[in-house]
N, C-alpha and C positions, 0 to 999 in steps of 0.2 A: 504494499500499499504506499502511495507516495505521501511524503510529508510536506505540508504547506507551512511556510514561516508565518507565524501570526502577524495580523495587520499592522498592529503597533510596532512590531519589530521591523518590518518593511520599511514604514514612515521613518523610522529612527535611522535606520541605515542609509536611506537616501537622503535625509537632511545632513548627516554626518558627511556624506561623500560631497555634497555641494559645499559645506563649509570648507572642507580640505581642499576643494578645488577653487576656492577663494571667490566664491559667488557672493554677490551683496545681497543678503536675504532680509526680508521683513517679516514682522510677527504678525498672523493672521489669527483671529478666531473663526472657527466653523462651527455651526450649531445646526440643528434640526429638531423639529418639534418632537418633546417626548425624551430627548436624549440630551445628555451633559455636553456643554460645550467642549471643543477641544482645540488647543493651540498648536499651530504649525509654524514653520519658518518656510517661506518660498520667496521667489524673485517677482510673483505677481499672483493676482488673484485666481488665475486659471489653474495654476499649479497648486496652490494653496486649496483649491476646491477638490482637485484630484486627490491630494493627501488627506483631506477630510473625508471623502468617500471610502478610501482604503482604511482609515481609523475605524469606520463604521461598518467595514465588510460590506459596503454597497455598491461598490464599482462594478463588479462582475455582472450585476442584475440590471443594469442601467443600458438601455440601447439609444435613447435620445433625451437630451436635457434642454429646456427653455431658459436661458439666463437672461436677466435685465439687471443694467449697472444704474443705481438709483443716483439722484443728483449728489448725495452726500458720499458716495463711493461705496456704498454697501451693494453687494452683489446678491439676487435672490435668483437661486436655480431650482427648478422644479421637474421632476421626472414625469415626461409626457405619458408614460403607461400606468404609471401608479398614483400619480399627484403628490408624492412625497416631496417635500421642499427643502431645502439647504439655505443658510444665509452664510455669507463670506464677508468679514470686514476687518480692517486692520485692528490689531489688538489694542494698540493705544488708544484708538477711539473708543473701544469697548470698556476700558478701564476707566476713561474720563465720565462715560455715562454712568457707570455704576456709582462714582464719587457724587456725581452730581444728582442723583437721584435720593430720594428719602430711604433712610435707613429701614424703617418699617413702614412700608406703604400700606395704607387702609384698604381691606378687602381686595387685595391682588391688584390694585391699581398702582401704576408706575408712572414716572415722568416721561414725556417724549425724548426721543434722541436728540433732537436739536430744538432748542425753543429760543427765538432771536428776540432782542430786546423790543420795547414797544415801539420806540421809534424807528427801528429797523423793520417791524411789521407793518408800520403805517406807510413807510416808503414803498414796500412790496404791494400793499394793497392798492396804492396809487396805479399800478399797473395794470390791476383787474379793471379799475374804475374807468382808465383812460384807453382801454383795449380798442383797437379800431372797429371791430365786428363782435357781434354776439358770440360767434365760435371761438374767435381768439381770447374773449373775455373768458369763456368757460375753460379754455385750455390753460390760461394764466392762474386762474383760481385752483385748478387742479394740481399743476405744478407747484404752486406755493403751498397748497396742503401737504404734499407729499414732502415738502422740505422740512415741514415742522415734526414729522414722525416716519420712520422707517416702514410704512405700510407696503405690503405687498402688491396691492392693488388699489385703484380709486376710480371713481366715476363722478361726472356731473351728468344727472339726470332730471331732464325738464318736462313740464307738462306739454302735450301736444295732443290737443282734442280729447278723444276718448282713450288715449294711451299716454304713456310715459316713455320718453325716447332718450337714449344715451347720446348726449351731444359731445362729449369727451371721455375718454377711458385712457388707463394706463396700467401696465402689468401684464402678467402671462395672458395670452390670448385677448388682447386689447382690441386687436382689429376686428375680432368676431363681434364684438360688443357694439363698435360705434354704429349708430342707426338702429339698433335692435329696439325693440317695443316690449314694454310690460302693461297689464291692465291698470287702468288707471284707479282701480278702487281695492288692490289687492298688493300684500306686500309690505316691507318695512318702509319703503320710499313712500308709498302711498298713506300709510298710517303717518309718518312724520309729516307729510304734507297737511293731512287731514287736522292733525292734532296742534299743528304749528309748534312742535318741540322736538328736541333732540332725542335720539335712541341710541342707546349704547349697549351691546350685547357681547357677553365673554363666548357665548356659544349659540350662534345663529340657528343651528340645525335643531335645537331643542325648542326654538322659540316658535309659537303655532302663526305667528304673523309672517314668517320667513317661508317664501315660495321658492322652490328649487329650480325654476326654469332656467335661468342664467347659469347656474351650476351645471344644468345638463348640457347646456348649450356648449359650455366652454371646457367642460371635465374638470373645472375648478371647483374645489370645496371651501365654502365660507365658513369661517370659525368666527373670530373677533370682527366686531363690526360696529362702525361709529357713523351716524346717519345725522345731518343737520340740515334743516329747511332753507331754502333760498328765497328771501323775503323782501319786499318793500312796503312798509306801513303794514297794510293788513292783506297786501296781495302775495300769495305764493307762487312762485315760479317752478319751483321743483326742489332737488336736494343735492348736497355734495355727500357722497359716500366714501369711506375709506374701510379697507378690507384686510384682515390678518396682519399681526404683528409677530416678528421674530421671538423665538424662546418663551413662547407661551405667555406673553406679557398682554397687558389690557391698555385701554386707551383712558389717559389722565384726565382729570377735570381741566387742567390747563389747557390741554391739547384740545377739548372739546370748546373751550372757550374761545380759543383762537381760530377753530375752524368755523365757528358762528361769526366771527369778525370777517372772516374771508367770504362766507355766505352772504353777508350783509353787503359788503362791497360789490359782489356779483348781483345781488338784487337790484342796487342803484343803478349799475350799469344796464341790466336788463330792463329796468323800468324806463331807462332813457332811451333806449332801442324801441320799447312799445310805443312811447309817445312819439317819437320821431315817425314811426309807421303810420300813426294816426293822423299827424299834422302835415306829413309829406306827401 
């Protein structure tokens, strides 16, 4: 019977070889839902991901990976066949986040990975309000939202007659979502719009308001979810949604507060668009 060297030993040998060869290696943290994070040393995130998969003994069973590099440098990789996700980020960034967060977060709530200052957020909100078109405003709002927290996916969903339509999307399978429509009276987005309040879920699958149509369309599984209404005064246009966080974390109150600020800015821009169409 052939003997296979354990994954951790293979990773250690490979790293030792690169160090002896004089390679300039960075420290990366690789994590996967339900598994402890592992630190590896590699020249880039691609190699770090490979070493992480070796550590988890997951490399042999993967045929295709969908990878996305977020604005803050974090990489999200997902196995197309199984939906299993892996997060890669520089280890120094992970340490800073651990220090910045509260020592004992209440009810599993943790701080967002990046929280800009109030003045910085106001400057970024101006990009949403001043966007040239409705579509560009939605995209700017979503980009800003994902800069606040390392969410795997996100979307801006707006009311469109009897349906809710995806006007902007980011993350794995995002192209499948653009233009997709949901019933206007069902799902978390519809509830958020009807009640005009934010919804935060740690496990969307067990919430009766969650409908799995989009998960079935994309093959993506929704776990943690934050949904905030896009409004101007008493007029509701739609919602901003962020889905799934790394390491089984949850959306913080501060993050939801900032998401609401982004939604408000988008609501102002959409109201301006609505009025210009009526008067133009």
